[in-house]
C-alpha positions in Angstrom: 0.1 -0.1 -0.1 1.9 3.1 -1.1 1.9 6.4 0.9 3.7 9.3 1.1 3.3 9.7 5.3 5.5 8.4 8.2 4.0 5.2 9.8 3.9 7.0 13.4 1.6 9.6 11.4 -0.7 6.9 10.3 -0.8 5.4 13.5 -1.9 8.4 15.2 -4.6 9.4 12.9 -6.0 5.8 12.9 -5.4 5.1 16.6 -3.6 1.9 16.1 0.0 0.9 16.7 2.8 1.3 14.6 3.1 -2.3 14.6 -0.2 -3.1 13.3 0.1 -0.1 10.4 3.3 -1.7 9.5 1.7 -5.2 9.1 -1.2 -3.5 7.1 1.2 -1.7 4.9 3.5 -4.6 4.5 0.6 -6.9 3.6 1.6 -9.3 6.4 -0.5 -12.1 8.2 -2.8 -11.7 11.0 -4.6 -8.6 10.3 -8.0 -7.9 10.6 -10.1 -6.2 7.7 -11.3 -3.5 10.3 -7.6 -2.5 10.8 -6.9 -2.6 7.0 -9.8 0.0 6.5 -8.7 2.0 9.4 -5.3 2.4 8.1 -6.8 3.1 4.3 -9.1 5.7 6.0 -5.9 7.4 8.0 -4.1 7.7 4.9 -7.2 9.2 3.2 -7.8 11.7 6.0 -4.0 12.7 5.8 -3.9 13.2 2.1 -7.1 15.4 2.2 -5.5 17.5 5.3 -2.1 17.8 3.7 -3.0 21.0 1.8 -3.0 22.5 5.2 0.8 21.7 5.9 2.8 24.7 6.8 6.4 24.6 7.6 5.5 27.0 10.4 2.2 25.4 11.3 2.0 23.5 14.7 0.3 19.9 14.2 -2.4 19.2 16.4 -4.6 16.0 16.5 -8.1 16.4 17.5 -10.8 13.6 18.4 -14.2 14.1 17.2 -16.5 11.6 19.1 -20.4 11.7 18.2 -23.1 9.5 19.2 -25.7 10.1 16.4 -27.5 8.3 13.3 -25.0 7.8 10.2 -26.8 10.6 8.4 -26.1 13.2 11.0 -22.5 11.8 11.4 -22.0 12.1 7.6 -23.0 15.9 7.9 -20.5 16.3 10.6 -17.8 14.7 8.8 -18.3 16.9 5.8 -18.8 20.1 7.6 -15.5 19.2 9.5 -13.5 18.5 6.2 -14.8 21.9 4.7 -13.7 24.2 7.6 -10.4 22.5 8.6 -8.4 24.0 5.7 -9.6 27.7 6.7 -8.4 27.4 10.3 -4.9 28.4 11.2 -2.2 28.9 12.3 -2.1 25.3 13.3 -2.4 22.3 11.3 -5.2 20.5 12.6 -5.9 16.7 11.7 -9.5 15.1 12.6 -9.7 11.7 13.9 -13.4 10.5 13.7 -15.0 7.9 16.3 -18.8 7.7 15.1 -21.3 5.5 16.9 -25.0 5.3 16.0 -25.7 4.1 19.5 -23.2 4.6 22.3 -24.1 3.6 26.1 -22.1 5.3 28.8 -19.9 2.2 29.3 -18.9 2.5 25.7 -18.4 6.1 25.5 -16.1 5.8 28.7 -14.0 3.1 27.4 -13.6 4.9 24.0 -12.5 8.1 26.0 -10.0 6.1 28.0 -8.9 4.7 24.8 -8.2 8.5 23.7 -6.9 9.5 26.8 -4.1 6.4 26.6 -3.4 7.2 22.9 -3.0 10.6 23.5 -4.9 13.7 22.0 -4.5 17.3 21.8 -8.3 17.8 22.3 -11.8 16.2 22.0 -15.2 17.5 20.3 -18.2 15.5 22.1 -21.5 14.9 21.0 -22.6 12.4 23.6 -25.3 11.8 26.4 -25.3 13.9 29.5 -24.7 11.3 32.3 -22.3 11.1 35.2 -19.9 8.7 34.1 -19.2 10.7 30.8 -18.8 14.1 33.1 -16.4 12.5 35.3 -14.4 11.3 32.1 -14.3 14.7 30.7 -12.7 15.9 34.0 -10.3 13.1 33.9 -9.2 14.2 30.1 -9.2 17.9 31.4 -6.9 16.9 34.3 -4.4 15.3 31.9 -4.5 18.5 29.5 -6.7 17.2 26.9 -9.3 19.9 26.6 -12.9 19.1 25.7 -15.6 20.9 23.7 -19.2 19.9 23.4 -20.9 20.1 20.0 -24.7 20.3 19.4 -25.6 18.9 22.7 -24.0 20.1 25.9 -22.6 18.6 29.4 -23.2 21.2 31.2 -22.2 19.8 34.8 -18.6 18.9 33.1 -15.4 21.0 32.8 -15.7 21.0 29.0 -14.0 24.4 27.7 -17.2 25.3 25.7 -20.4 24.4 24.2 -20.6 25.3 20.3 -24.2 24.7 19.0 -27.6 26.0 18.5 -29.9 27.4 21.3 -31.7 24.1 22.0 -34.3 25.7 24.2 -35.0 28.5 21.7 -35.4 25.9 19.0 -38.2 24.0 20.9 -40.0 27.4 21.5 -39.6 28.0 17.6 -41.1 24.6 16.8 -44.0 25.3 19.1 -44.6 28.5 17.5 -44.8 27.2 14.1 -47.2 24.2 15.2 -49.4 26.4 17.1 -49.7 28.9 14.0 -50.8 25.8 11.6 -53.5 24.4 14.1 -57.1 25.4 14.0 -58.4 27.5 16.9 -60.7 24.8 18.0 -59.2 21.4 18.2 -61.3 18.2 18.3 -61.6 16.3 21.6 -58.4 14.1 22.4 -56.3 16.2 19.7 -52.7 15.4 20.5 -49.1 16.9 19.7 -46.6 13.9 19.3 -43.1 14.8 20.2 -40.2 12.3 19.6 -36.7 12.2 20.7 -33.6 9.8 20.1 -32.3 10.1 23.8 -33.6 11.9 26.6 -30.3 11.9 28.0 -29.0 14.1 25.3 -28.9 17.5 27.0 -29.7 19.3 23.6 -33.0 17.2 23.2 -34.2 17.6 26.6 -33.8 21.7 26.3 -35.6 21.3 22.9 -38.4 19.4 24.5 -38.4 21.8 28.0 -38.7 25.0 25.5 -41.4 23.5 23.3 -43.6 22.1 26.3 -43.3 25.3 28.0 -44.6 27.5 24.9 -47.1 24.9 23.7 -48.9 24.1 27.0 -49.2 27.9 27.5 -50.7 28.6 23.8 -52.6 25.3 23.4 -53.6 24.0 26.9 -56.6 22.1 25.1 -54.2 19.7 23.3 -52.5 16.5 24.9 -49.0 16.4 24.6 -47.5 12.8 24.1 -43.5 12.1 24.0 -41.7 8.9 22.6 -37.9 8.7 23.1 -35.3 5.9 23.1 -35.7 5.4 19.4 -32.0 6.5 19.1 -32.8 8.4 15.7 -32.9 5.0 14.1 -35.9 4.0 11.9 -36.2 0.5 13.1 -35.8 1.4 16.6 -38.2 4.5 16.5 -40.8 2.7 14.7 -41.1 -0.3 17.3 -41.4 2.5 20.4 -43.9 4.7 18.3 -46.1 1.7 17.1 -46.6 0.8 20.8 -47.9 4.3 21.7 -50.0 4.6 18.7 -51.8 1.3 19.5 -52.8 2.6 22.9 -56.6 2.8 23.1 -58.5 6.2 23.2 -55.6 8.0 21.3 -57.3 11.1 19.5 -55.9 12.5 16.2 -52.3 13.7 16.1 -52.4 17.3 15.0 -48.8 18.2 15.3 -45.5 16.5 15.4 -42.1 17.9 16.5 -39.5 15.3 15.9 -36.4 16.4 17.8 -34.2 13.0 17.1 -34.9 12.0 13.4 -36.2 9.1 11.8 -38.8 11.2 10.0 -39.4 8.6 7.3 -40.3 6.1 9.8 -42.3 8.3 11.9 -44.4 9.9 8.9 -45.1 6.3 7.4 -46.2 4.7 10.7 -48.6 7.8 11.3 -50.1 7.5 8.0 -50.7 3.6 8.5 -52.6 4.6 11.7 -54.7 7.3 9.9 -53.2 10.3 11.3 -52.5 13.2 9.2 -50.7 16.0 11.1 -51.3 19.6 10.2 -47.9 20.5 11.2 -44.5 18.7 11.2 -41.4 20.3 12.4 -38.1 18.2 12.1 -34.4 19.1 13.0 -31.7 19.4 10.3 -31.4 19.2 6.6 -30.0 15.9 5.9 -31.0 14.3 2.7 -33.9 12.1 4.0 -35.4 15.4 5.4 -34.8 17.2 2.2 -36.9 14.4 0.4 -39.7 14.6 3.0 -39.9 18.5 2.7 -40.2 18.3 -0.9 -43.0 15.5 -0.7 -45.0 17.7 2.0 -44.4 15.2 4.9 -42.7 17.7 6.7 -43.6 21.5 7.3 -40.5 23.0 8.1 -37.0 22.0 9.1 -35.0 23.5 11.8 -31.5 23.9 10.6 -28.2 25.1 12.3 -25.2 25.8 10.9 -23.1 22.8 11.5 -19.7 23.9 9.9 -20.0 26.9 11.9 -20.5 24.8 15.1 -17.6 22.9 14.2 -15.1 25.6 13.3 -16.1 27.2 16.6 -15.3 24.1 18.4 -11.9 23.8 16.7 -11.2 27.7 17.6 -12.1 27.0 21.3 -9.6 24.1 21.4 -6.7 26.0 19.8 -7.6 29.0 22.5 -7.1 26.3 25.0 -3.7 25.9 23.9 -3.2 29.8 23.7 -2.6 29.6 20.0 -5.6 31.8 19.8 -5.4 34.9 22.2 -8.7 35.4 22.3 -11.7 32.9 22.2 -14.4 32.8 19.5 -16.8 35.6 19.5 -20.0 33.3 19.4 -20.2 29.8 20.5 -24.0 29.2 19.9 -25.1 28.9 15.9 -28.4 30.8 14.7 -31.1 28.4 13.8 -33.1 28.9 10.6 -36.3 27.4 9.4 -36.0 25.6 5.9 -39.4 25.1 3.8 -40.2 23.0 1.0 -39.5 26.0 -1.4 -35.8 26.2 -0.1 -34.9 22.4 -1.0 -36.8 22.2 -4.4 -35.2 20.1 -7.1 -33.7 22.0 -9.9 
C-alpha cells in the first residue's frame, strides 16, 4: 500500500499501534479487515489534510466523538473537512469516532482509549450522564481539553459548548405548530414529540422549550412524548407503534421530531390514519430534504454545522493559547427551511 506519510503519523491518525500499521502496509498476516480499513481511511484523511501543511504550522490531533445516526455523522464529517483548511495557524488533523448507539460504558471506554493514546483535544456529541462528565474531568486533568458540540454537558469542565440554542429551537417549533393548527381542536387532539434519547441535553432542552410554550398557547391539546429510538428507523418505529396502538388516542395534529427517523415516523402515522397539520423536524439531511419536498415535513430547523465545528476547533486552539482570544460566538443561529428552500432544480 503506497503512501507518502510516516508510519507514526498513520498510527496516530488511525488510533492503531505502529506495529499494526506496519503489518497492514506490508500485507503481513494476522491483520483484521477492520484494521486494514482504518489504515486506508487514515491515509485518505492525511492526504485530504495535507493541503493545510505549513512549515510554520503546529500539528494538532483532535478527536471527534459522536453518538448520532449515520446521516448526521456524515454531515458532521463533511462540515469538518470543509472548515479545517480554513483554520490557522495550526495544522489540525481530525480523528473520527462515530457510533449510532453508544452507551455510557462504551463512551467511557472510548474516551479512556483516547486518553491512553494521546490527543490534543476532543469534540464531544454524547449523552449527558455522570460517568461521561467524570471522564471529561479526567481528560482535562491530563491536559486534554474537551469542547461539546450540538448537545452540551453543562455539569462538566468542558471548555465550551458550540451549537444551537436548543431551548429556543423548541420554542420555535411550538410557535410554528401553533400557527398551523385550528383555533378549536377536536376532543383528545394530540401533539406528538419524539426524541432519540432524553439523555442528550440538547434534545431535553428542545423538549423543555417546546412543552413550556405549547402548554401556554394550547392547553386544550394533549402532549405525547416518545423517546429512546436513537434516531434510527427500526428502533423509533418500534417504540412509536406501541404508543399509537394505545386505546383512546385522539387525532395527532402536530409533530415535533427532535431526533430524526422522520420517514419511519411519517409512514407509521399514515398507517394509523393520522394526518398532522404541522410537522417540524431538525436538520437538513438528505432524508429530510426529500420529506420536505414531498410535503411530509412542514419545516425543518437547521443550524450551521460547519460554523459549530469551526467554533469547536477554535475553542480548542484557544485552550492551547494558539489563539489569544476565544471565538466571539459559540452558539449558531437556527433557521427554518421550507419545501421551497430545497426544491429540485
